[in-house]
N, C-alpha and C positions, 0 to 999 in steps of 0.2 A: 504493500500500500504506500510505501514511502517513495517508490520510484516515479510514479506519475507526477506528483508535484515537483520532484527534483527535475524531471525532464522538462516540465513547463518553465521552471526557473532557468534552466540551461538555455532554453529557446529565447527567453527574454534577454538574458545576458548576452547571447550571441548576436541578437538583433541590435542591442545597444552598442556593442563593440564594432559591428560592421556597418550597419545601416542607420544607426541612431543619429538624428539631426535635431532632436528636441522639437519636432514639428507636431502638428495636430495628429498625424497618423501614429507617430510613436506614442504620444500621450494616450490616445484612445486605445491602442493595443495594450499598454501597461494597465490601464484602468480595467478593461474588459477581462484581461487575463487574471488580474487580482480578484475580481468578482467571481470568476469561475473557480479559482483556487479555494475561495471561501465555501462555495457550493460543494466542491469535492471533499473538503475537510469535514463539513457538516454531515455529508452522506456517509463518508468512510467511517467516521467516529460512531455512527449509529448502527453499524453492522453488529448483530448479536450472534453469539456462538452458543450451541448446546453442547455441553461437555458431559460425556457419560460418566456415571459413578458406579461403584461397586454395589452389588445387591445387598439390601439390608442397611444401606447407608441412610443418612438423614434426609436425602432427597428422594423423590419418587422415581428417579431415573435420569434426570438431566436438570441442569439449571442454566440460567442465562448469565453469561459473563458481562462484566461492566463494559461500557463503551469506551472508557478511557484506557489508554495503553497500559499504564502502570497497574491499574486495578485488574485489567484483563490478564496480565502476566501473573499476578498474585493468585487470582481465581483458578487459572489454568494449572498452575504448578501445584496448588493445594489440592485440587480435585483429582489430579492424575498422578499423585505421588503417595507413598506410604512412608512412615517415619521409622527410623532405626533408633530405638530408645537409648541404646548405649552410646551412640555417637551424636545424636541430634540431627543427623543428615536425613533428608527426605529423598526417597528413590521412586522413580516412576514404575507403576505397575504395568508390565507389558501386556497383560490380558485385557486392559481397558481399550475400548474402541477409539476411533478418531472423532474429533469434534465435527459438528455439522452446523451449517448456517440456517437460521430460521427463515421462514417465508418472507418476513419483513426485511431480513438481512439481505436476501437476494434482490429485493426491490431497491434497497439502498445501494447495493453493489452496482446494479444496472444504472441507477441515477448518477453515481460517482463516475462510472465509465463514460456516461454521456457528457458530463462536464469536461472530462479529460479530452475526449475526442473533439469537442467543440473548440477547445483551446488549441489543439493540434491543427484543426482545420483552418483556424485563423492564421497560424504560422505558415502553413503550406500556401495559403492564399497570398500572403505577403511575399513569399519567395517567388511565386509565379508572377506576381505584379512587378517585382523588381527584375525578373528575368525578361519580361516583355519591355520594360522601360529602359533597361540598360543592356543593349545588344552585346557589348563587349564582355559583359560578365554573365551572359545568358547561360552558357554551359555549366558554369559553377553553381548557379542558383538552381538550375533544373536538377542537377545531380543531387544537391542537398534536399530538394523537395521530394524526389523519388525515395530517398533513403529515410526521410521523415514519414512518408506515407506507408511504407511497408509494415512497421510495427503497429500502426493504427489499424490496418486491415486485420491483423491478428486479434486485436482487442475488440473488434466487432463481435467476435464469437462469445465475448463475455455476456452479451445480452441473453444468451440461451444456456449458460452454464448452470448446472444443477448439483454441484458437489464442491466441497472444499478443495479436494485434490485437483479437480478440473480447473478451478480458479487459479490455484497455485501454478498449474502447468501453463496456463495462458500468460500469467504474469512473468514466469521464468522465460518462456519463449519470446515474449515481447521485449524484455530487458536484453536478452541475448542478441536479438536481431538489431536493436537500436545501437548497442555497443559495437557489434560487428559492422553495422552500416557506417559508423564513424570512420573506421579504418579503411573499409572498401572505398568510401567516398574520398578519403584522403589519398589513397593510391591512384584513383582515377583522375582526380583534379591535379595532383602533382606530377603524374606521368604525362599529362597534357601540357604542362608548362616547362617542357625541356628547352634546351638552348635553341634548337631549330625552330621551335614554335613560340619563342619568347614574345615576339611582337604580334602574335595572332591569338594568343590565349591569355586571358586576364583572370586573376583571382582577387576577390574582395579583400582589402587590407584589414588586418586585425590589430587593434590597439592592445599590445601585449601588457602594458602596465595596468590597463583597465581590467583585463582578464584576471591577472594575479590579484589585484585589489578586491574585486567583487567575490572571487572564489574564497579568498582569505576571510572576507567579511562573513560569508556564509558559514565557514568553519567556526568562527567565533560565536556566531548566533547559535549554532547547534551545541557547541561546548557549553554555552550559557545554560542549556537545559539541565546540565548536571548541577550547576550552582542553584538553580531554582529547585531541583529535586532534593537537595540536601538541606533545604530550609525546614525547620521544625518549630513546634511550639512546646515549651516545657510546661505541660499541663499537670504533671504529677510532681509532688514535692521531692521525690527521689531523683528527679531529672534536673532540678534547679542547681545551677552551678556547673563547673567543668566535670561532668560525669557522663557515663553511658552514651546517650545520643549525641552529646556535644562532641565527643572524640570521634565518633563514627562520622558525624557531619564534617568535622575538620579534615578527616582523611579524604572525603569526597572533594573538598575544596582543593586539597593538595593534588589530587588526581587531575582535576581540571587545569590547575596552574601548570603542572608538569607537561600536560598535553600541549598547551599553548606554547610553552617554552620550547619543546622539541620542534613543533611545527614552524614557528617563526624564526627559530635559530637556523633551520635549514633554508627557509624561504628568503632570509636576508643575507645568506652567505655570499661573501665577495670573492671567494677562492674559485668556486666552480660556476659554470654557466647554468642558469636556471633551465630546468627541463623544458619549459615552454618556449625558450629561445634557442635550444640546441637543435631540434629537428621536429618535423611535423609529427612523427610517430611518438616521440617522447612527450610532445605537447598534448596529444590526444590521450595518451596513457596517464599523464599527470592529472588531467581533468577528470577522466573516468574513475580513477582511484578514489576520488573524493566521494563517490556514491557509496561504496561499502564503508568508507571511513565515517561519513556522517550518519549513515543508517545504523552502524554499530554504536555510535555515540548516543543516538536517540534511545536504542534499546537498553544500553548501559544506564542511561539516566533514569529510565523507567524502573529498572531493577534497583538502582541505588536508593530511590525513594523508599521502597519497602525494606531494604536492608538497613536503613537508618532507624526505622521505627521498631524493628524486631531484633530481639537478642539472639534468637535461634532462627535461622533462615532455611528455606527449602532448597534442595539441590537444584531445582529448576531455576530459581533466581540466581544461583551461582553460575549456571550455564549462560543465562542471559547476560550477566555482568561480564563474564569471561569473553 
């Protein structure tokens, strides 16, 4: 669920870097894309899961997970795990079935997909418009439009999906095709700009400093989720002062601080050439690696929130944090 908004943000960043002139078209595109992201987030957060439980449990067979990510992680891990009394570690029961989406969840999933596809359709329309208006850059824009369209065609199948496994398969295939398309488009575009064709083939210029700045800003924003997650209220007298939750929260702040230290220490290095400046392949790879990086930080932040509040934590939360 994290990849579609990431993809939309990457489209907006790319548009601002290459074609942004701060005109009415750019402002309208940013406004509409932001509204569509709000719609996607609202629909995605409302997807409910039915998690199977052991017979004789407190539930009649299933229960609904919370719509928030952190609560959903806690509910999922607590319902699908069993406790080892001697170690306090919770382990997953392999005999329990897979979670399923409720009927309302499928409707929300289809609505979220619609918001995502509309945002992608706007981006493709802009690429076609610039391909028509700028003949010298036509080939480069058409190639980008084609490889933006291919993952969208895969996501159309999401309107008829009827299982969690099916939805995960479509998401996985869509992400794979989009990432692969970046590299294939890079090969096609740069193979056309050889020395012999230098004066016949044009590639839209990329403002490298802007790319690095905006990507780093996104990383900081996501890392800030950890700082929000480690916040707590000392409601019990035993937690007043530097005790228990305070030290666990402090460790969360240290983690966020060290992650930023590592990231910006490498980003501002003056010894080596930045990956985005070295080669088109390293540039695409550097950008795409931010997807698993930021997705992992979001999941870790959701797990950290529960780890701060609990003295004994489930093994599932340990896996999410790891």
